[in-house]
C-alpha atoms as one frame of an Amber mdcrd trajectory, in Angstrom:
protein
   0.000   0.000   0.000   1.243   3.466  -0.885   1.849   5.901   1.982   0.813
   9.538   2.241   1.729  12.317   4.639  -1.144  14.241   6.184  -0.249  17.777
   5.197   3.107  18.826   6.612   2.506  17.098   9.944   5.038  14.316   9.504
   2.249  11.804  10.146   2.462   9.154   7.406  -0.340   6.660   6.821  -1.580
   4.258   4.170  -3.162   6.028   1.181  -6.516   4.565   2.209  -7.536   4.146
   5.822 -10.383   2.171   7.350 -13.346   3.974   8.855 -14.432   1.639  11.640
 -17.679   3.375  12.678 -20.021   1.135  10.695 -18.770  -1.963  12.485 -20.528
  -0.774  15.633 -22.727   2.211  14.899 -24.824   4.092  12.372 -25.552   1.564
   9.616 -27.708  -1.079  11.254 -26.921  -3.760  13.834 -23.355  -3.937  15.099
 -21.094  -6.515  13.475 -20.373  -9.468  15.722 -17.241  -8.565  17.668 -15.048
 -11.431  16.431 -15.996 -10.694  12.826 -15.227  -7.000  13.271 -11.806  -7.847
  14.683 -11.127 -10.191  11.765 -12.020  -7.457   9.273  -9.731  -4.896  10.911
  -6.863  -7.380  10.991  -7.541  -8.296   7.360  -7.206  -4.613   6.473  -3.836
  -4.462   8.221  -2.695  -7.608   6.405  -3.521  -5.842   3.138  -1.474  -2.749
   3.941  -3.882  -0.461   5.823  -2.119   1.371   8.656  -4.691   4.101   9.423
  -7.763   3.257  11.513 -10.484   5.723  12.476 -12.858   5.485  15.430 -14.491
   7.758  18.041 -15.805   7.767  21.565 -19.255   8.493  20.116 -19.421   5.250
  18.137 -21.157   3.159  20.747 -20.363   5.122  22.853 -17.033   3.446  23.440
 -17.867   0.139  21.774 -16.025   0.843  18.551 -12.868   1.920  20.342 -12.871
  -1.317  22.332 -13.174  -3.424  19.184 -10.414  -1.507  17.420  -8.157  -1.655
  20.465  -8.425  -5.416  20.690  -8.004  -5.846  16.936  -4.782  -3.862  16.563
  -3.173  -4.761  19.888  -0.840  -7.392  18.309   0.588  -4.803  15.884  -0.142
  -1.534  17.691   3.239   0.040  16.908   2.729  -0.458  13.171  -0.534   1.479
  12.849  -1.955   4.968  13.338  -5.085   5.233  15.480  -7.384   8.235  15.169
 -10.214   8.815  17.621 -12.414  11.756  18.616 -13.819  13.721  21.540 -16.501
  16.372  21.650 -19.927  15.089  22.732 -21.506  15.098  26.168 -21.187  11.588
  27.596 -20.031  10.452  24.164 -23.571  10.793  22.787 -24.179  13.163  19.838
 -27.842  13.505  20.798 -26.841  15.170  24.078 -24.928  17.952  22.347 -21.361
  19.178  22.183 -18.971  19.157  25.121 -15.363  20.164  24.525 -14.629  21.606
  27.943 -10.918  21.039  28.654 -11.656  18.758  31.607 -13.938  16.673  29.389
 -11.227  16.429  26.699  -8.784  15.121  29.293 -11.358  12.617  30.551 -12.122
  11.320  27.053  -8.418  10.928  26.308  -7.919   8.849  29.442 -10.933   6.655
  28.739 -10.067   6.242  25.051  -6.525   5.163  25.905  -7.931   2.451  28.138
 -10.441   1.207  25.567  -7.852   1.290  22.780  -5.314  -0.614  24.901  -2.575
   1.873  24.147  -0.441   4.553  25.759  -0.968   7.213  23.081  -3.564   8.428
  20.612  -1.901   9.140  17.270  -4.543  11.613  16.039  -7.092  13.158  18.412
  -9.918  14.988  16.621 -12.504  17.354  17.994 -15.579  15.592  16.594 -17.613
  18.773  16.169 -16.886  22.392  17.013 -18.395  23.343  20.382 -20.015  26.810
  20.159 -19.748  27.194  23.936 -15.997  26.574  24.248 -13.459  28.886  22.608
 -11.378  27.026  20.044  -8.268  28.388  21.737  -9.224  26.484  24.905  -9.823
  23.283  22.947  -6.517  23.497  21.121  -4.763  24.407  24.356  -6.135  21.314
  26.108  -4.977  19.045  23.291  -1.596  20.815  23.254  -1.184  19.842  26.915
  -1.979  16.212  26.071   0.594  16.309  23.283   3.128  17.687  25.721   2.328
  14.870  28.144   2.825  12.262  25.397  -0.667  10.776  25.504  -1.596  12.398
  22.161   0.687  12.759  19.127  -1.330  14.952  16.752  -4.374  17.257  16.878
  -7.233  17.084  14.379 -10.596  18.709  13.691 -13.747  17.257  12.162 -16.333
  19.203  10.157 -14.787  22.522  11.216 -15.104  25.703   9.189 -12.296  28.034
   8.076 -12.377  30.344  11.100 -12.263  27.462  13.577  -9.409  25.828  11.667
  -7.316  29.014  11.658  -7.919  29.686  15.354  -7.023  26.138  16.356  -3.937
  26.026  14.154  -2.652  29.264  15.703  -2.534  27.581  19.130  -1.304  24.130
  18.117  -0.659  22.699  14.627  -3.664  20.897  13.194  -2.423  17.755  11.460
  -5.659  16.822   9.703  -9.227  17.846   9.065 -11.807  15.120   8.736 -14.957
  16.043   6.821 -17.255  14.546   4.239 -15.957  14.755   0.688 -16.785  12.750
  -2.416 -18.286  13.150  -5.856 -21.575  13.225  -3.918 -20.518  16.168  -1.699
 -17.965  18.594  -3.118 -18.431  21.596  -0.844 -14.874  21.343   0.612 -13.512
  22.385  -2.783 -14.782  25.955  -2.264 -12.890  27.076   0.833 -11.567  24.102
   2.773  -9.080  22.560   0.330  -7.338  25.889  -0.438  -7.098  26.662   3.279
  -5.659  23.262   4.136  -3.092  23.618   1.371  -2.092  27.036   2.711  -1.673
  25.798   6.284  -0.169  22.381   5.486  -3.041  20.394   6.986  -4.004  16.941
   5.704  -7.548  16.029   4.691  -9.317  12.822   5.687 -12.613  12.435   3.796
 -15.245  10.317   5.493 -18.110   8.849   3.460 -15.875   8.901   0.356 -18.370
   6.583  -1.349 -21.338   8.804  -0.538 -22.551   6.515   2.253 -22.693   3.714
  -0.296 -24.489   5.612  -3.044 -21.484   5.835  -5.357 -21.042   2.063  -5.357
 -24.038   1.741  -7.682 -25.793  -0.687  -5.331 -28.469   1.763  -4.110 -31.382
   2.929  -6.244 -34.715   4.688  -5.685 -36.306   1.491  -4.367 -33.789   1.154
  -1.527 -35.083   1.052   2.050 -33.128   1.476   5.267 -33.852   0.171   8.744
 -34.568   2.488  11.664 -31.081   1.857  13.059 -29.520   2.885   9.732 -28.661
   6.594   9.774 -29.525   6.924   6.086 -33.212   6.368   6.873 -33.468  10.005
   8.023 -31.063  11.588   5.528 -32.928  13.681   2.905 -30.443  12.672   0.211
 -31.438   9.023   0.695 -35.171   9.452   0.260 -36.650   7.871  -2.865 -37.149
  11.074  -4.871 -33.598  12.282  -4.240 -32.113   8.868  -5.002 -33.925   8.842
  -8.326 -32.850  12.397  -9.155 -29.217  11.668  -8.328 -28.963   8.535 -10.453
 -27.135  10.574 -13.109 -24.136  10.714 -10.781 -24.069   6.937 -10.398 -24.392
   6.560 -14.167 -21.345   8.808 -14.646 -19.194   6.853 -12.191 -20.371   3.538
 -13.613 -19.545   4.534 -17.186 -15.990   5.495 -16.232 -15.631   2.279 -14.240
 -16.675   0.278 -17.287 -14.028   2.046 -19.386 -11.347   1.297 -16.806 -12.588
  -2.240 -16.162 -12.942  -1.330 -12.512 -15.840  -0.921 -10.096 -17.655   2.351
  -9.383 -16.327   2.321  -5.813 -12.751   2.051  -7.041 -13.199   4.941  -9.466
 -14.819   7.129  -6.792 -11.879   6.520  -4.445  -9.302   7.021  -7.190 -10.919
  10.363  -8.031 -10.565  11.506  -4.437  -6.941  10.374  -4.218  -6.193  12.345
  -7.385  -7.469  15.637  -5.964  -4.481  16.266  -3.636  -1.483  14.162  -2.528
  -2.346  14.815   1.140  -5.898  13.450   0.971  -6.464  10.095   2.696 -10.029
   8.721   2.379 -11.348   6.329   5.029 -14.039   4.128   3.446 -15.771   1.810
   5.852 -17.267  -1.628   5.329 -18.301  -4.735   7.215 -17.471  -7.178   4.420
 -14.090  -8.566   3.389 -14.829  -8.546  -0.337 -15.832  -4.873  -0.147 -12.664
  -4.096   1.769 -10.588  -5.708  -0.966 -12.579  -3.892  -3.640 -12.055  -0.521
  -1.942  -8.335  -1.059  -1.553  -8.151  -1.667  -5.297  -9.004   2.007  -5.772
  -5.374   2.864  -5.023  -4.325   1.143  -8.242  -6.798   2.887 -10.566  -5.055
   5.349 -12.883  -7.061   8.409 -13.843  -5.262  10.530 -16.443  -5.377  14.314
 -16.477  -7.831  14.050 -19.376 -10.002  11.679 -17.327 -10.047  14.116 -14.423
 -10.979  17.061 -16.643 -13.772  15.057 -18.244 -15.061  13.872 -14.869 -14.919
  17.386 -13.446 -16.877  18.819 -16.339 -19.504  16.107 -16.012 -19.797  16.621
 -12.255 -20.305  20.346 -12.758 -23.339  19.584 -14.923 -24.988  17.405 -12.267
 -26.926  19.195  -9.535 -27.156  16.792  -6.600 -30.567  16.803  -4.909 -31.289
  16.559  -1.179 -29.519  17.777   1.954 -26.750  15.545   3.288 -28.028  15.760
   6.887 -31.448  16.146   8.531 -31.995  19.448  10.352 -31.287  17.842  13.732
 -27.742  17.003  12.641 -27.084  20.063  10.505 -26.935  22.262  13.620 -23.770
  20.452  14.661 -21.916  21.528  11.525 -19.658  24.552  11.867 -19.449  26.596
   8.673
């Protein structure tokens, strides 16, 4: 597996990471623990060295699974986790008080079976805690050796600049894919300026870009997509043109739509590291094949022009979740 550096942080990881959330949270029933551990270890065997989790995924359950899975090869991987919600529950609102950050770090270290967190993200910007206080608390943890690098998730330009002024931000994690290109407007230029890496979550559009979801798709109540406007039947039908585009390019390349979607992301900047998630070994292997897809400059121009002509329908979050996004 190729390696990439996240910005100018010195933190080097596999070109594709593994988003572990879906093994425990958000997309239906949790994967049986032994199967989840097998999948994580299979990813490592195939070259993945970057694993993403969070206190909020469970809460705590996902960290415990990841900690057990990587314990035999802990020193060969990079673990990213997150703080920022009251009691680790997004529904209870943000909480990035410095004492809470220190508490989460201590608890995450225990669940992850490690003595340091390689990348510690603020999961969402807390409107009630100055960013300078947040960055200062993480800076203290870095000084103590329990955290190596500081990250932000779904933060806007002002928050990023304020945090970076206190302690270098190694990476920003936010949604980015052919299905959601908003970061191209302000975020990517800012990250390039400041030397911050970018870690796109949902790089396959929460599964939509794989071509396996159409307007007839239904989602269980414990699947987050059941309440996402973009995944309602009318929006799915309207957005089929995007899937058709990705599928046509995949056919030309003799690859899968998922592989083309990931290759497109990797081609946008050398410091972008997507973290697709899955619960299935064959999907893991398919996703990792995206690293080997070659998109020429002509391909990228053609894809960009086609994307510009497609107006994606539907909000990416319901109103209850949109309030947590800092823009």
